[in-house]
C-alpha beads as a LAMMPS data file, in Angstrom:
LAMMPS data file: protein, C-alpha beads

118 atoms
117 bonds

1 atom types
1 bond types

-500.0 500.0 xlo xhi
-500.0 500.0 ylo yhi
-500.0 500.0 zlo zhi

Masses

1 110.0

Atoms # bond

1 1 1 0.128 224.979 323.210
2 1 1 -2.783 226.186 320.250
3 1 1 -3.595 225.368 316.720
4 1 1 -7.580 228.089 316.497
5 1 1 -8.179 227.594 312.703
6 1 1 -11.096 229.858 311.706
7 1 1 -12.026 231.282 308.020
8 1 1 -14.392 227.708 307.083
9 1 1 -18.520 228.064 305.813
10 1 1 -20.846 227.282 303.600
11 1 1 -19.441 228.304 299.978
12 1 1 -21.020 227.039 295.983
13 1 1 -19.316 225.053 293.585
14 1 1 -16.669 227.057 291.828
15 1 1 -16.060 229.418 295.161
16 1 1 -13.164 230.037 297.303
17 1 1 -12.556 230.223 300.404
18 1 1 -9.725 231.081 302.917
19 1 1 -8.518 228.966 305.637
20 1 1 -6.278 230.303 308.804
21 1 1 -4.786 228.718 311.512
22 1 1 -3.274 231.014 314.210
23 1 1 -0.497 229.361 316.289
24 1 1 0.499 229.889 319.988
25 1 1 2.768 227.870 322.588
26 1 1 5.802 227.031 320.695
27 1 1 8.765 227.915 318.474
28 1 1 6.238 228.240 315.081
29 1 1 9.480 229.352 313.076
30 1 1 10.772 226.123 314.158
31 1 1 7.558 223.580 312.574
32 1 1 6.730 222.197 309.606
33 1 1 2.907 222.765 309.244
34 1 1 -0.112 220.579 307.766
35 1 1 -3.705 220.926 306.465
36 1 1 -5.389 218.114 306.770
37 1 1 -9.211 217.117 306.257
38 1 1 -11.635 214.460 307.210
39 1 1 -14.851 213.535 305.587
40 1 1 -17.888 212.082 307.245
41 1 1 -17.401 208.458 307.081
42 1 1 -13.810 208.894 305.889
43 1 1 -9.900 209.047 307.234
44 1 1 -8.405 211.656 307.115
45 1 1 -6.366 213.073 304.476
46 1 1 -3.242 215.194 303.973
47 1 1 -3.969 218.131 302.029
48 1 1 -0.886 220.090 302.068
49 1 1 2.107 220.558 303.746
50 1 1 4.955 223.282 304.029
51 1 1 8.465 223.211 305.765
52 1 1 9.496 225.745 308.586
53 1 1 10.980 227.658 306.355
54 1 1 7.689 227.973 303.474
55 1 1 10.111 226.973 301.378
56 1 1 9.266 222.993 300.251
57 1 1 5.558 222.134 300.147
58 1 1 3.438 219.482 299.006
59 1 1 0.032 219.032 297.817
60 1 1 -2.196 216.246 297.273
61 1 1 -3.132 215.352 293.724
62 1 1 -7.039 216.447 294.128
63 1 1 -5.947 220.021 295.146
64 1 1 -3.041 220.470 293.193
65 1 1 -3.548 223.333 291.274
66 1 1 -6.665 224.662 293.458
67 1 1 -5.438 225.007 296.590
68 1 1 -2.282 227.344 297.917
69 1 1 -0.335 226.766 301.321
70 1 1 2.088 229.155 303.084
71 1 1 2.501 231.112 306.332
72 1 1 3.285 234.151 307.661
73 1 1 6.270 233.508 310.055
74 1 1 6.193 236.892 311.587
75 1 1 2.035 236.381 312.718
76 1 1 2.918 232.327 313.695
77 1 1 -0.352 231.682 310.833
78 1 1 -0.487 229.123 308.392
79 1 1 -3.378 229.670 305.589
80 1 1 -4.641 227.243 303.332
81 1 1 -6.178 229.143 299.967
82 1 1 -9.117 227.091 298.444
83 1 1 -10.132 228.179 294.593
84 1 1 -12.480 226.264 292.058
85 1 1 -14.054 224.364 295.222
86 1 1 -15.717 221.145 294.588
87 1 1 -18.762 219.350 296.364
88 1 1 -15.464 216.601 296.681
89 1 1 -14.037 219.120 298.907
90 1 1 -16.452 218.840 301.898
91 1 1 -15.016 218.218 305.062
92 1 1 -13.669 219.514 308.287
93 1 1 -9.855 220.835 307.774
94 1 1 -7.651 221.106 310.499
95 1 1 -4.129 222.256 310.362
96 1 1 -0.870 220.421 311.907
97 1 1 2.660 220.828 313.862
98 1 1 5.393 218.994 313.309
99 1 1 9.227 219.630 314.333
100 1 1 10.009 217.582 311.051
101 1 1 8.362 218.432 307.447
102 1 1 5.630 215.892 306.468
103 1 1 5.401 213.848 310.076
104 1 1 2.250 212.665 311.744
105 1 1 1.914 215.759 313.815
106 1 1 2.954 216.798 317.090
107 1 1 -0.329 219.465 317.845
108 1 1 -3.395 219.759 316.499
109 1 1 -6.353 222.460 316.019
110 1 1 -10.432 221.528 316.318
111 1 1 -11.226 221.763 312.569
112 1 1 -13.228 224.103 310.329
113 1 1 -15.543 222.970 308.655
114 1 1 -15.721 224.174 304.683
115 1 1 -19.385 222.687 303.308
116 1 1 -19.217 223.270 299.546
117 1 1 -22.714 222.802 298.189
118 1 1 -24.997 224.819 295.644

Bonds

1 1 1 2
2 1 2 3
3 1 3 4
4 1 4 5
5 1 5 6
6 1 6 7
7 1 7 8
8 1 8 9
9 1 9 10
10 1 10 11
11 1 11 12
12 1 12 13
13 1 13 14
14 1 14 15
15 1 15 16
16 1 16 17
17 1 17 18
18 1 18 19
19 1 19 20
20 1 20 21
21 1 21 22
22 1 22 23
23 1 23 24
24 1 24 25
25 1 25 26
26 1 26 27
27 1 27 28
28 1 28 29
29 1 29 30
30 1 30 31
31 1 31 32
32 1 32 33
33 1 33 34
34 1 34 35
35 1 35 36
36 1 36 37
37 1 37 38
38 1 38 39
39 1 39 40
40 1 40 41
41 1 41 42
42 1 42 43
43 1 43 44
44 1 44 45
45 1 45 46
46 1 46 47
47 1 47 48
48 1 48 49
49 1 49 50
50 1 50 51
51 1 51 52
52 1 52 53
53 1 53 54
54 1 54 55
55 1 55 56
56 1 56 57
57 1 57 58
58 1 58 59
59 1 59 60
60 1 60 61
61 1 61 62
62 1 62 63
63 1 63 64
64 1 64 65
65 1 65 66
66 1 66 67
67 1 67 68
68 1 68 69
69 1 69 70
70 1 70 71
71 1 71 72
72 1 72 73
73 1 73 74
74 1 74 75
75 1 75 76
76 1 76 77
77 1 77 78
78 1 78 79
79 1 79 80
80 1 80 81
81 1 81 82
82 1 82 83
83 1 83 84
84 1 84 85
85 1 85 86
86 1 86 87
87 1 87 88
88 1 88 89
89 1 89 90
90 1 90 91
91 1 91 92
92 1 92 93
93 1 93 94
94 1 94 95
95 1 95 96
96 1 96 97
97 1 97 98
98 1 98 99
99 1 99 100
100 1 100 101
101 1 101 102
102 1 102 103
103 1 103 104
104 1 104 105
105 1 105 106
106 1 106 107
107 1 107 108
108 1 108 109
109 1 109 110
110 1 110 111
111 1 111 112
112 1 112 113
113 1 113 114
114 1 114 115
115 1 115 116
116 1 116 117
117 1 117 118
């Protein structure tokens, strides 16, 4: 099983990034997917989650209206479009897979760093 994140980097406040998480080794279309983030010295927080069919979505209050989670089951990939980025969005972003929507995560990626700074 592999989850490989990409798309992180350094961006100015107000900018945008699109994260991708490519999955392999399991039946992607049967798993709910989530994005989490962890800032230095803080706990890991759920950012967004999407069910296996992409029809049920959850966002943390802090990112509602700015971030969009989506998935392409044909390409075994989940995305996180991040707009209007703020310095407080700086963190390592990781994707996870779970057979249950909003579950604790059975499989995890290594994460990608997002830094929002001028």
